[in-house]
C-alpha positions as CSV (number, residue, x, y, z in Angstrom):
1,X,30.3,-7.8,28.3
2,X,29.6,-5.3,25.6
3,X,29.8,-1.7,26.8
4,X,27.4,0.9,25.5
5,X,24.7,3.5,26.4
6,X,22.0,0.9,26.0
7,X,23.6,-1.6,28.4
8,X,21.1,-3.2,30.8
9,X,21.5,-6.1,33.2
10,X,19.3,-9.1,32.7
11,X,18.9,-12.3,34.7
12,X,18.1,-15.4,32.7
13,X,15.0,-17.2,34.1
14,X,14.3,-19.8,31.4
15,X,15.4,-20.7,27.9
16,X,12.9,-22.1,25.5
17,X,14.2,-21.5,21.9
18,X,13.7,-19.3,20.0
19,X,13.2,-17.1,23.2
20,X,14.7,-16.8,26.6
21,X,12.7,-15.4,29.5
22,X,14.8,-12.8,31.4
23,X,14.3,-10.5,34.4
24,X,15.4,-6.9,34.9
25,X,14.3,-5.5,38.2
26,X,10.6,-6.5,38.5
27,X,10.1,-6.8,34.8
28,X,10.1,-10.0,32.7
29,X,11.0,-10.0,29.0
30,X,11.1,-12.6,26.2
31,X,14.4,-12.2,24.5
32,X,15.4,-13.9,21.2
33,X,18.1,-16.4,22.0
34,X,20.0,-15.0,19.0
35,X,20.3,-11.6,20.8
36,X,23.4,-10.4,22.7
37,X,21.9,-10.2,26.1
38,X,24.2,-7.6,27.7
39,X,23.3,-5.1,25.0
40,X,19.7,-6.1,24.2
41,X,16.9,-3.6,24.4
42,X,13.2,-3.9,23.6
43,X,11.9,-1.2,21.2
44,X,8.3,-2.1,20.7
45,X,5.9,-5.0,20.8
46,X,7.7,-6.6,17.8
47,X,11.1,-5.0,17.6
48,X,14.3,-5.0,19.7
49,X,18.0,-4.3,19.2
50,X,21.4,-5.2,20.4
51,X,24.9,-3.9,19.5
52,X,24.9,-6.2,16.4
53,X,21.6,-5.0,14.9
54,X,17.9,-5.1,14.9
55,X,15.5,-8.0,15.6
56,X,11.8,-8.5,14.8
57,X,10.4,-11.0,17.2
58,X,13.0,-13.9,17.1
59,X,14.6,-13.0,13.8
60,X,17.5,-10.6,13.0
61,X,16.3,-8.2,10.3
62,X,17.4,-5.3,8.1
63,X,21.0,-6.8,8.1
64,X,21.8,-5.1,4.7
65,X,21.1,-1.7,6.3
66,X,22.8,-2.2,9.7
67,X,26.0,-0.4,8.7
68,X,24.0,2.7,7.7
69,X,21.9,2.8,10.8
70,X,23.0,4.5,14.0
71,X,22.1,1.7,16.4
72,X,22.6,3.7,19.6
73,X,19.8,6.2,18.6
74,X,17.7,3.8,16.6
75,X,14.1,3.6,17.8
76,X,10.5,2.7,16.8
77,X,8.3,5.7,16.3
78,X,5.0,3.8,15.8
79,X,3.8,0.5,14.4
80,X,0.6,-0.8,13.1
81,X,-0.5,-4.4,12.3
82,X,-3.1,-3.9,9.6
83,X,-1.8,-2.8,7.2
84,X,1.6,-3.8,8.5
85,X,3.5,-0.5,8.8
86,X,6.3,0.5,11.2
87,X,8.2,3.8,11.3
88,X,11.7,4.1,12.8
89,X,14.3,6.8,13.2
90,X,17.8,7.4,14.4
91,X,19.7,10.7,14.7
92,X,20.2,10.8,10.9
93,X,17.2,9.4,9.1
94,X,13.6,8.2,9.2
95,X,12.9,4.6,8.1
96,X,9.8,2.7,7.0
97,X,9.0,-1.0,6.7
98,X,5.5,-1.9,5.5
99,X,3.3,-4.0,3.3
100,X,3.7,-1.2,0.8
101,X,7.5,-1.3,0.7
102,X,10.6,-3.1,2.0
103,X,12.7,-1.4,4.7
104,X,13.7,1.9,3.3
105,X,14.8,5.4,4.2
106,X,12.3,8.3,3.8
107,X,14.2,10.6,1.4
108,X,15.0,13.9,3.0
109,X,12.8,13.4,6.1
110,X,14.0,15.3,9.2
111,X,14.1,12.9,12.2
112,X,13.7,15.6,14.8
113,X,10.5,17.1,13.4
114,X,9.0,13.9,11.8
115,X,5.4,13.0,12.7
116,X,3.0,10.4,11.5
117,X,-0.3,12.0,10.5
118,X,-2.2,8.8,9.6
119,X,-0.4,5.5,9.9
120,X,-3.3,3.4,8.5
121,X,-3.3,5.6,5.3
122,X,0.4,5.9,5.1
123,X,0.7,9.7,5.6
124,X,3.4,11.5,7.5
125,X,5.3,14.8,7.6
126,X,8.4,16.5,8.8
127,X,6.8,19.9,8.7
128,X,8.5,20.8,5.4
129,X,7.6,17.7,3.2
130,X,4.7,15.3,3.4
131,X,5.0,11.6,2.5
132,X,2.7,8.8,1.3
133,X,4.5,5.7,2.8
134,X,8.1,6.1,1.5
135,X,7.2,8.5,-1.4
136,X,7.6,12.3,-1.0
137,X,4.3,13.9,-2.1
138,X,4.7,16.5,-4.9
139,X,2.4,18.8,-3.0
140,X,1.4,19.7,0.6
141,X,-1.4,17.6,2.0
142,X,-3.2,20.7,3.2
143,X,-3.4,21.8,-0.4
144,X,-4.8,18.5,-1.7
145,X,-8.2,16.9,-2.0
146,X,-8.1,13.1,-1.7
147,X,-10.6,11.8,-4.2
148,X,-10.4,8.2,-3.0
149,X,-7.8,5.8,-1.8
150,X,-5.9,6.2,-5.1
151,X,-6.4,9.6,-6.7
152,X,-5.8,13.1,-5.4
153,X,-6.2,16.6,-6.8
154,X,-3.8,19.3,-5.8
155,X,-3.0,22.7,-7.4
156,X,-5.2,22.0,-10.4
157,X,-3.5,18.6,-11.1
158,X,-4.5,15.0,-10.7
159,X,-2.2,12.4,-9.1
160,X,-2.4,8.6,-9.1
161,X,-1.2,6.7,-6.0
162,X,-1.2,10.2,-4.6
163,X,2.3,10.7,-6.2
164,X,2.2,10.2,-9.9
165,X,0.9,12.9,-12.3
166,X,-2.1,12.0,-14.4
167,X,-2.4,13.8,-17.8
168,X,-6.0,14.6,-17.0
169,X,-8.3,17.6,-17.0
170,X,-9.0,18.2,-13.4
171,X,-12.2,20.1,-14.0
172,X,-13.9,17.1,-15.7
173,X,-12.1,14.2,-13.9
174,X,-14.4,11.6,-12.3
175,X,-14.1,8.1,-10.9
176,X,-17.1,6.1,-12.3
177,X,-17.2,3.4,-9.6
178,X,-15.3,4.9,-6.6
179,X,-16.6,2.4,-4.0
180,X,-15.3,-0.7,-5.8
181,X,-12.8,0.4,-8.4
182,X,-10.4,3.0,-7.1
183,X,-7.8,3.2,-10.0
184,X,-10.0,3.7,-13.1
185,X,-11.1,7.2,-13.9
186,X,-12.0,9.4,-16.9
187,X,-12.2,13.0,-18.0
188,X,-13.7,14.7,-21.1
189,X,-11.0,13.3,-23.3
190,X,-9.6,10.0,-21.9
191,X,-10.2,6.9,-19.8
192,X,-7.4,6.3,-17.3
193,X,-6.1,3.1,-15.6
194,X,-3.9,4.4,-12.8
195,X,-2.0,7.3,-14.4
196,X,-2.0,5.8,-17.9
197,X,-4.4,6.6,-20.8
198,X,-6.4,3.7,-22.2
199,X,-6.0,4.8,-25.8
200,X,-8.9,3.0,-27.5
201,X,-11.5,3.7,-24.8
202,X,-14.2,6.4,-25.3
203,X,-14.8,8.4,-22.1
204,X,-18.2,9.7,-23.4
205,X,-19.6,6.2,-23.5
206,X,-17.4,4.1,-21.2
207,X,-19.1,2.5,-18.3
208,X,-18.9,-0.5,-16.0
209,X,-21.6,-3.1,-16.5
210,X,-24.2,-2.8,-13.8
211,X,-24.2,-6.4,-12.9
212,X,-20.5,-6.1,-11.9
213,X,-20.8,-3.0,-9.8
214,X,-24.4,-2.7,-8.5
215,X,-25.0,-2.8,-4.8
216,X,-27.1,-5.9,-5.1
217,X,-24.8,-7.7,-7.6
218,X,-24.4,-11.5,-7.3
219,X,-21.3,-12.8,-5.7
220,X,-18.6,-14.2,-8.0
221,X,-15.0,-15.2,-7.4
222,X,-12.6,-12.1,-7.5
223,X,-15.6,-9.8,-7.5
224,X,-13.5,-7.2,-5.7
225,X,-10.8,-7.0,-8.4
226,X,-12.3,-8.2,-11.7
227,X,-14.8,-6.3,-13.7
228,X,-16.3,-5.8,-17.2
229,X,-17.0,-2.5,-18.9
230,X,-17.8,-1.3,-22.4
231,X,-18.2,1.7,-24.7
232,X,-19.8,1.9,-28.1
233,X,-16.9,0.1,-29.8
234,X,-15.3,-2.3,-27.4
235,X,-15.9,-4.3,-24.2
236,X,-13.2,-4.3,-21.5
237,X,-12.0,-6.7,-18.9
238,X,-10.4,-4.9,-15.9
239,X,-8.3,-6.5,-13.2
240,X,-7.5,-3.8,-10.8
241,X,-4.6,-5.2,-8.9
242,X,-2.3,-5.5,-11.8
243,X,-1.7,-4.0,-15.3
244,X,-4.7,-5.7,-16.9
245,X,-7.1,-3.5,-18.9
246,X,-7.9,-5.9,-21.7
247,X,-9.8,-4.8,-24.9
248,X,-12.4,-7.3,-26.2
249,X,-13.6,-7.0,-29.8
250,X,-17.2,-8.0,-30.0
251,X,-19.4,-8.4,-33.1
252,X,-22.5,-7.6,-31.0
253,X,-21.2,-4.9,-28.6
254,X,-24.7,-3.6,-27.9
255,X,-25.6,-7.0,-26.5
256,X,-22.4,-7.4,-24.4
257,X,-23.3,-8.0,-20.7
258,X,-22.3,-9.9,-17.6
259,X,-23.6,-12.8,-15.7
260,X,-22.6,-15.2,-12.9
261,X,-22.7,-19.0,-13.1
262,X,-21.5,-21.2,-10.3
263,X,-19.9,-18.2,-8.6
264,X,-17.8,-17.5,-11.8
265,X,-18.3,-14.2,-13.6
266,X,-18.6,-14.2,-17.4
267,X,-18.8,-11.5,-20.0
268,X,-21.0,-12.5,-23.0
269,X,-22.4,-11.3,-26.3
270,X,-24.5,-13.0,-29.0
271,X,-21.6,-15.0,-30.2
272,X,-19.3,-15.8,-27.2
273,X,-18.8,-15.7,-23.5
274,X,-15.6,-14.6,-21.8
275,X,-13.8,-15.6,-18.6
276,X,-11.2,-13.1,-17.4
277,X,-11.5,-11.4,-20.8
278,X,-10.8,-14.5,-22.8
279,X,-13.2,-16.5,-25.0
280,X,-14.3,-19.8,-23.4
């Protein structure tokens, strides 16, 4: 039997792989059959540990990090299903595993003073530094104004993904379609996609086509991530979930518009129509 501070006695009631049902006192537990029963401990609804490492439901996880983790003091701070986010700590570090990042250490976070301020939005603090998921924020949250789910303003500067500096003029910075398109913005001089300048776009005339963004727009496939815009020189196809901000050269830019056919969205001008920014 493995000795240790988290030793607990369990009586096996039933084995039905990948779990065994065990009893400790008056409590029943489902234990992964892979776990070392004499040292097994439940940590949360989904996580447990034994002297060998950490388990998520019936699977052993984070094995690459086991040597760096102090298993004796390792615990779950809080977990959330949607979006999937779980914070952990031991005596040395704070850890995070989420849909936004693989299992990682929060750089510099102090375990004893660490708190989660909003698990659904990914904000936490140790009292000295604030974090957005695993990224230290370059400002204190109390000094920031969150403009939407992607951009923030703090100390006269604009940040994308709350962490990356945007070379923007904060006094004229706007998000043209904040309800639908969180990562496209402009100021008096530039159009921005995330933190990057869209060099050929004119912020004075750039706008998303109304039939893509209007409240009463027709449904089309990928209508939450694919949009068309234009300025006085070019049309643009924007796919917000990846690095796609495609310039479309049109001979009749004044006529460029958007329509839906058979639940597919098309840009079109007098000469061509475009699907996902390409001529069809």
